[in-house]
N, C-alpha and C positions, 0 to 999 in steps of 0.2 A: 898652592892659592890660585894659580892659573887654571888647573884642572877643575877646581871647585866652580871657578866663574864660567867656564866652558860648559859644564854639566847645567849649572842653574840657568844660563842664557838658553840652553836648548829646550829645557824643561818648561821655562817661561813661553817659549815659542809654542809648545805643545799644548798649553793651557787654552788655546783657541778650540781644541777638539775634545780636551777632558776637562770640563769644568769642576769636576768634583774635587781637585786638588789645588785650586787657585789660593785658597787661604793658607795652606801648607807652604806654597812657593812663596808667598808674601812674606812669611816668617823666615824662610831659608835666604830670602834675598836681602833681608836687613843685615845678614852676616857676610856680605860679599867681601868686604874689605879686610875683616879678620876672622875667618872661619876656623872652628875648631874641629877636632877629630869627629865629634859627636855629629856636627853639621854635615860633614862628607858621609858619615855613615847612614844620615837619614837621606840625603840626596840618592845614595846608592840603593836605599830601600825603595824609594819612589821609582828608580829605574827598574828595579826587579818587579815592582807591583805593575807597572805599564807593560813589561813584557809578558805577564801573566795574564792580561786582559786584552792583549792586541786583538784577539778575534771575537771580543764582544763588541755588539753594536746596539744602538737604541733605534727603533723603527717607529717612524711617525707616520701615522695613517691620516690621510685626508678624508674627512667625513663631510661635514658641513663647512660653514665660515668659522672655523675655530682659529683664533689667533693664539700664537704662542705667547706666553707671559713668564717672566722670571722675576724673582725677588732676592735680594741680598740684604744682609744685616752687617754692616761694617761698623765696628765700634772701637776705634783707635784709643779712646779714653781709658778703656779697662784691660789695656795691653799689658800683660804681665812680663813680657820678654823685652822691656825696655832697658 
């Protein structure tokens, strides 16, 4: 359980740089108190994914006065993992 918490804590810290897996981290974070083997396997899979994309980057080019804008759709009411 302690190893799971350490991995999830570090992955949550990494969400500042990799926004594409924030949703998955939210799901894994729900099982922090009672993780099962499948949760640890998914956390390991995310670590392997991140190791595979560590050389990838997004290049933002400045042209005119373009503002960066982001959207999210958070819907806890339809959460099937409760």
